[in-house]
C-alpha positions as CSV (number, residue, x, y, z in Angstrom):
1,X,-50.1,-213.2,82.2
2,X,-50.7,-214.8,85.5
3,X,-50.0,-218.5,85.9
4,X,-52.9,-220.6,87.0
5,X,-52.7,-222.8,90.1
6,X,-53.6,-225.9,88.3
7,X,-52.4,-226.6,84.7
8,X,-54.9,-229.4,84.1
9,X,-57.8,-228.3,81.9
10,X,-60.1,-230.8,83.6
11,X,-60.0,-228.8,86.8
12,X,-62.6,-226.1,86.8
13,X,-62.5,-223.0,88.9
14,X,-64.7,-222.9,92.0
15,X,-66.8,-219.7,91.6
16,X,-70.2,-219.9,93.0
17,X,-72.5,-217.2,91.7
18,X,-75.3,-217.6,94.2
19,X,-75.9,-219.2,97.6
20,X,-77.3,-222.3,95.7
21,X,-74.1,-222.5,93.7
22,X,-72.1,-222.4,96.9
23,X,-74.2,-225.1,98.5
24,X,-73.8,-227.4,95.5
25,X,-70.1,-226.7,95.4
26,X,-69.7,-227.5,99.1
27,X,-71.7,-230.7,98.7
28,X,-69.5,-231.7,95.8
29,X,-66.4,-231.2,97.9
30,X,-68.0,-232.9,100.9
31,X,-68.8,-236.1,98.9
32,X,-65.1,-236.5,98.0
33,X,-63.8,-236.2,101.6
34,X,-62.9,-239.4,103.5
35,X,-64.8,-239.9,106.8
36,X,-61.8,-238.8,109.0
37,X,-61.6,-235.5,107.1
38,X,-65.3,-235.0,107.3
39,X,-65.1,-235.2,111.1
40,X,-62.3,-232.7,111.1
41,X,-64.3,-230.3,109.0
42,X,-67.3,-230.7,111.3
43,X,-65.2,-230.1,114.4
44,X,-63.6,-227.0,112.8
45,X,-67.0,-225.7,111.8
46,X,-68.3,-226.1,115.4
47,X,-65.3,-224.2,116.7
48,X,-65.0,-221.4,114.3
49,X,-68.5,-221.2,112.7
50,X,-70.1,-219.0,115.3
51,X,-67.1,-216.5,115.1
52,X,-67.4,-216.3,111.4
53,X,-71.1,-215.9,111.4
54,X,-70.9,-213.1,114.0
55,X,-68.2,-211.3,112.0
56,X,-70.3,-211.5,108.8
57,X,-73.4,-210.2,110.6
58,X,-71.4,-207.3,112.1
59,X,-70.0,-206.5,108.7
60,X,-73.4,-206.6,107.1
61,X,-75.0,-204.5,109.7
62,X,-72.2,-201.9,109.4
63,X,-72.5,-201.8,105.7
64,X,-76.3,-201.5,105.7
65,X,-76.5,-198.5,108.1
66,X,-73.4,-196.3,107.6
């Protein structure tokens, strides 16, 4: 049996089942971040977001039309 990352029962797993679930999960995490870390997340998203989006679109396009 695999050991879990967190042994605390109060910690739930983060498994969004839909885009709405992902959005709620991201908002929940965002609320808990201090302002300095929020700025770091925004800067990282500005830097790497377009690369990630382009890669996802390319992967989706390749999968849709084999």
